[in-house]
N, C-alpha and C positions, 0 to 999 in steps of 0.2 A: 128614459132616465129623468124626464121632467114630471112624470106622473106623481101626484101627491105633494108636490112642492107648492108653497104659497106663490102667488103671482109675482111678487117682487123678486123672490129668489130665482124663480124660473127664468124671468126676463134677464136677470143679472147673469145667469149661466149662459144663456144664448148670446148675450152681448159679449161676454168674455171669449166665447168660441169664435164669433165673427171677428173680433178684434185680433185674436191670435192668428187667424188665417190671413187677414190683411197684412199684418205686421210681417209674417213669415215670407210672403211674396215680395213685399216692398223692401225688406231688409231692415226693419225697425224692431226695437224692443217694444212689445205690446203696450207697456206702461208709458212709453214716450210718444205714442201716436196722439196728435192733437185731434180730439173727436170732432171739433167744429170745422176743420179744414176740409174743403171739397177734395175728394180723391184725385180729381184731375189736376189739382194744384200740387199733389205729391208725386207727379210724374207718371200718372196712369196713362197707358196707351192701350190699344185694343188687345194686344197679346196679354199684357198684365191683367186687364179686365177679365179675360177668359180664364186665366189661371185662378184669380180670386173667385170667380163665378163657379168654376169646377170644384174648388176646395170647399166652398160653403155648401154646395149641393151634396158633396160627399159627406160632410160633417153633419148636416141637419136634415138631409132628405128633401130639400126644397128645390124648386125650379126657379132659378134666378135669371130674369131677363137682363141681357147685357146693358140695355138702356138704363136700368136702375143705377149701374155703376158709372156709365159714361156721360150722364146728363147732369153731373155736378153734385151728386149726393155726397154728404160727409160721412165719416165713420159712424157718428152717432145716428144719422138718418138711416144708414144701412142696418145698424143694430136694431133699431126700432122697427124697420120694415120686416126683418127676419122674425122678430117676436110676434108681430101682427100676423104674418103669414102662417105661423105655427098655431095661431088661434089663442095665444096667451093673453088673458085679460090684463088690462091696465090696473095696477094696484089701486085700491080704494084710497090709500093715503100715499100721496106722491112722495118720492124721496126728497130730502132737503136740497134746495137749489145749490148748484156749485157757485162758489164766490166768483164774481166777475173780476177780471183783471182791472187794475186802475187805469185812469185815463192815459197814463204815460206808457202803457204796455204796447210794445210793437212785436207782433208775432213773427216767427221765422218765415222767410219768403222763398227760400230755395233749399235744396238738399244740404248744401254746405252750412247754411245758417241753422238748419234743424240739427245737424250733427254737433255744431259748436254749442248750441243750447243744451242738447242732451248731456254733453260733457260737463258743462257748468252745473246743470241740475244734479248730476250724479255726484260730483265732487262736493258741492255745497249742501246737498240734501234738500233741495228746494223743488217746487213745482212751478211750471209756467214762468220761466225766466224770459223776460223780454230781451230782444237782441240789442237794444240800445242802453240797457240798464248798466250802470257803472259797477264793475266787479267789486271794488273795494268800498265805495261810499254808499251804494244802494243795496248791494247783495250781501255785504258783510264778509267778503273774502279776505283772507289773510295770506301772508307770504307762503306758508306751507301749502295752502290751497292752490296758489298760483303755480308753485313748483309741480304739483300733481297734475295740473292742467297742461303744463308744458310737456310733461312725460306722456300724457294721453294723446295730445296732438302730434307729438313726434312719432308715436306708435302708428297713428293713422297715416301720417305722411309716408312712413316706411311701407305701408301696404300699397301705396300708389307708386312708389319709385324704388328701384333696386338700391340706389345710392342717394337717399334724400339729403338735401342741404340741411346742415345743423341749424337749429333755431334756439335762440336764447330767450329768457324771460323778458328782458328789456324790450326786445323786438316784438315779441308776441303781445305784450301788454303795453305797447306804446300808446294805444288807446284801449283802456281796460273794459272792452265790451265783447260780447259774443259776435256782434257784427264784424268787428275788426279781426277776431280770431278766424272767422269764417273765410276771410280773404285768403289766408294761407291754405286752408283746406281746398277752397275753390280753385286756386291757382294750381295746386298739385293735381287735382282731379282733371282739370283741363289739359295740363301737360301730359298726364298719363293717357288721356283719351286720344291724344295725337300720336301716341306711340303704337306701333304695330304689335309688339310683344309687351303685354301689360301684366304686372304681377297681381294676382288675385289672392295669393297666400304666400308670404315670403318664407324663404328657407331659414331655419334656425342656424346660428353660427356653428352649433355642435352637430347639426344634422348631416347625414351622408346619403340621403335619397336623391336620386335624379328627378327632375321635375316632370310633370305632365303638362302638355300644351293643348289647350282646348279652344277650338275656333268658334267664332260668333255664329248665332242662328240668323236666319233671314231677317233683315231689317232692324236688328238689334245689336247690343253690345254684349260683352262677355260678363257683365255684372250678374246675369241670371245664373251663373255657375257658382256664385259665392256660397249659397246654402250647401251645395254639394262639396265644395272645397272645405267648408268648415266641418263636415262630417268625416273627412279623411283624417288620417293620423296627423298629430300636431307637427311632425317632422316632414310632412309631405308638401313640398313647394308646388304651387299651381300657377300657371301663367295663361293668360288669354291671348288669342290671336284676333286682333280687332279688324273692323271692317275698313275696306278701302273706299273712299268717298266717290271715286270715279266708277265704281261697280263694274270692273272688267270681267271678262269670261272666267269661268272656274279655273281653267288651265293657267291663265295669267296670274290670278290670285295665288294659286298654289306655287307657281314659280317664284313669286315675290316672298311668300312665306318661307320657302326653302332658303333663300338668301338670308333672311332675318334669323332663322333658326340656327343655321350654321354659325352665324356670328354670336348668337346667344349661348349656344352650347357647342363649343369647338370639338369636344370629344365625347364619346359614349353614344350608346343607342338612344333613340328617341321614343318617347311615349306620346301618342297623339289621341285626341278625342274631339267630339263635337256633337251637339244636339241638332237634329233636323238638318237644315242646309249646312250647318257647321260640321256635321259628320261627313258630308260629301267633300267639303273643303279639306278636312283632315285626311280623308281617303286619297284624294288626288295629291295632296302634299306628301303623303307617305310614298306614293309612286315616284314623285320627283326626287325625294331624298335618296331612295334606293338607286335611281339612275345616276345620282351624284356620288354614289359610292358610300353612302352612309347607312348604318344599320337602324332599323326600326323594330322595336320590341313588339309593339302591338298598336292597333288603331281601335279605339273604343267608340262605337257608333251608338249614340243615345237616340234610338228610334229614327235614325236617318234613313231616307228612302230614295230610290232612283225612280223618277216618274216614268210611266209607260208611254211609248210613242202614240201619237194620235194621227188619224188620217188627214184631218183638215185643221191645221194650226189656227188659221184665222177664225174659223167657225167656233173652235173651242174658246178662243179669247173673247169673242163676241158674247158667248154665253156667260163667261166669267164676269166680264165687265157689267153686263146687264144684271146679274145676280148681286154684284157688289152694290149697285145703285139701290136695289131692293133692301139690302142689308143696312145701308146708310139711312134710308127713309124710315125703316122700322126702328133702328137703334136710336136715332137722334130726332125723330119726329120731323124729318125734312120732307121736301117734295121735289126730289131730283128726278127728272124725266129722262130716262135712258133705256131704250128698248133694244131687244135683240135684233129686231127688224132694221133699226137704224144703223146698227153696228155691222150686221152681216154684209159681207162683200167688200168691206173696207180692209186695207192692209193694216198691219199693226200700228204703224206710225199714225195713220189717220184715225184709227180707233182711239189711241191714247190721247190724241189732240182733242177729240170730241169729248172724251171723259173729263179732261182737264177743263174744258170750256163749261160743261154742265156742272162741274163740281166747284167752280170758282166761288159761289156764294157760301160754301161750307166754311171758308176761312174765318168767318165771323161767328160761327156757331160750334165748331169742333175744336177741342183742345189742341194746341200746336203739337204736343208730343204724339197724339193720335194721328194727326195728319202726316207728320214726318214718318212715323212708323209705316203707315199705309204705302207711302211712296217708296221708301227704301225696301220694304218687303216685296213690292212689285218688281223692283230692279233686280233683287237677288233671286226671286223666283224665276224670272226670265233667264237669268244666267244659268240657273239649275236646269231649266228645260232645254237650253241649247247645248248642254254638256253631253258629251258622248264618252262614257267611261271605258277604260281599258281594264284588262285583268290585273290582279294583284296577288302575288304568291305568298305574302307575309301573313302574319297572324291578325285576324280581325275578330273583334267581339261585338256582336249586335245585341244591345239591350232593347228588347222589343216590347212595345206597349200593345197588348192584345185587344183592348176594348175599342169600340167604334168611337171615333173622334167627333165632337160636336162642332164641326167646321161651320163658320158663318157663311162661307161660300164653298160649295162642293165642286170637285173637279174629278171626272172619271179617271184621269191619268194617275191619280194618287190612291186608287184602290189597289193596294199592293199585295203581293203573295207573302208567304210565311217567312221569306228571307229578305223582304223589302227590296227585292231586285238585285241583291248581291250574291245570290246563290250560285249563279253560273260564272261569276267573276272571281270568286274567292274560294280556293280549295281548302284553305285553313280557316273556316268560318265557324265560330262558336256562337250559338244563339242562347241568350239568357232572357227568358220571359219574366217580366215584372208584373205579377198578378194585380188585377184591378185597376190598371192604369190605361190611359189613352195618351195620344201624342202630346197634348197640350198640358197635361198635369204630371208628366213623368218626373219632372224636377222638383215637384212639391211633395210634402209628406202625404201619405206614408210611402209612396213609391220610391222617392229619392233615398230613403233610409235603406231600402233593400238594394237599390243600385249601388249606393256608396259602400255598403258592406262587401258586396261582390268585387267591386273595383279595388277596394282596399286590399283584399286578399291577392288580387292579381299584381298590384303594385309591390306588395311585400314579397311575393313569390319570385318576382323578376328582378329583384335588386341585384 
C-alpha cells in the first residue's frame, strides 16, 4: 500500500498506523498520545509491550524486538524506527518543526493527569494543555466550558464507581487546572482498584441486561478488558474481578469471588469470563457458585488453559528462571548471571531467593510497572500451576487462539491440546476459534472484534 507514495506521505501513514496500535492497547485516543513521552512513562509493562509488538508486526509485517519498546522509546521514536525498518527514505524536505511548548508548560505525569488534559483539550479545542495552566486566565475557558468539563469528569467517575459521589463546579474548579481535576480522577481510580468487583462499563438506567463479570489475567488488572467491553452493546454492563494482593491459591480466590458476586448480584444467573489465568479463576468461581446453589449461564474462557503436569517441578522452575534471566539480558541490555546449573537442585523458595538476589540491580534500570508485573505474574502463575481443577457440568465457551504464541520464556507445560485442557472436565464445552490470533494478541484488533461479536450474540441469546 506504500508503493508509489512519496516518502513524506509513506512515513506519515506508517506513523499513523503505529500510533493507532499503541493507542488501542494503552486505551488512548491516537490524537491524544504525547509523541515525546517514553512508553514506559505511559504505564508500559512487559505484557503491554508484547501486545503492542504483536500488533505492529501484524499491521506492518515487521519483527519488533521487545527491547525497542521497553528501553524508553517514545511514540515518535517508535514511529521513526518502523519507517526506517521498512526502508522508507527520509523526505528531502523535512516537515516543519512542531512548535515547542512555552517555558511554563508542564506535561501530564500520570494517567489521571493525561485524562484530565485530554478532557480540557477536547472541550477547549486546544493542543498540548499544560497541567498547571489556569483554565480561565491562560486557556480562555468560560463558564459553559467548565460545566461541560464537570459533566465529562462525572461520566468518568461513574465508570469507576457504581454510585459515584456527586461533584460540583465549585469543588472541581477550586483550583482551575488539569492538575487539580486529576486529583478527583486519581482518587476514584485508586478507590476502584481497591475494590474486588470493579465496573468497567456501567449499566444504563434504562438497560435490562444482566452483567458479565470478567476476572483479571495473571499479574494484571481488568483494565485490559475495556476494549472488549466497548465493543459490546451499549446496554451491556461489564464488571472486572480484581486481583487479591496476597495471591492465595486459585480455590481461595474463587471462594472470595463467590462472596463478592452474591453480594453484587443477589438474584439471577451469573455470566463469567476471563482471559488466560482469569479464565481459570472464572471457571473455579463458577464451580463455587453452583455449589452455593446459584445458577451460572456460561463461563467464557478467553484462551484460558490448564497447564500440563510435569515430572520434576523444581527442574522445570530452574529452566524457567534461567530463561527469564536470558530474556532480561536481551531485552534490557543487562548482565544478570543466573544459570540452570546454579538453580538446579534448589527448592522453589531457594530458587526464588537467588533470582531476587541476582535481579536486585534491575531496580535502577527497569520501569517499576514492568518489575511489578513480573513479580505478580510469577505469583499468579504459581497459583495456577498448583491448581487441581475438578469437573464442571455447566456451559463453557472457549475462545481459542490457534497460532503459536511468541512467549518470552517458553514452558513445556503450556503446550496445550485443542481444548486447552478443559475437554475432559467440561461435557458442555463450545470451542470458538478466533482465526489469526495467538494468546497474547487475542484481546487486540482484529481478533477482539471477532470475539466480541460472538460473545455479544451469546449475551443477547441468554437474556
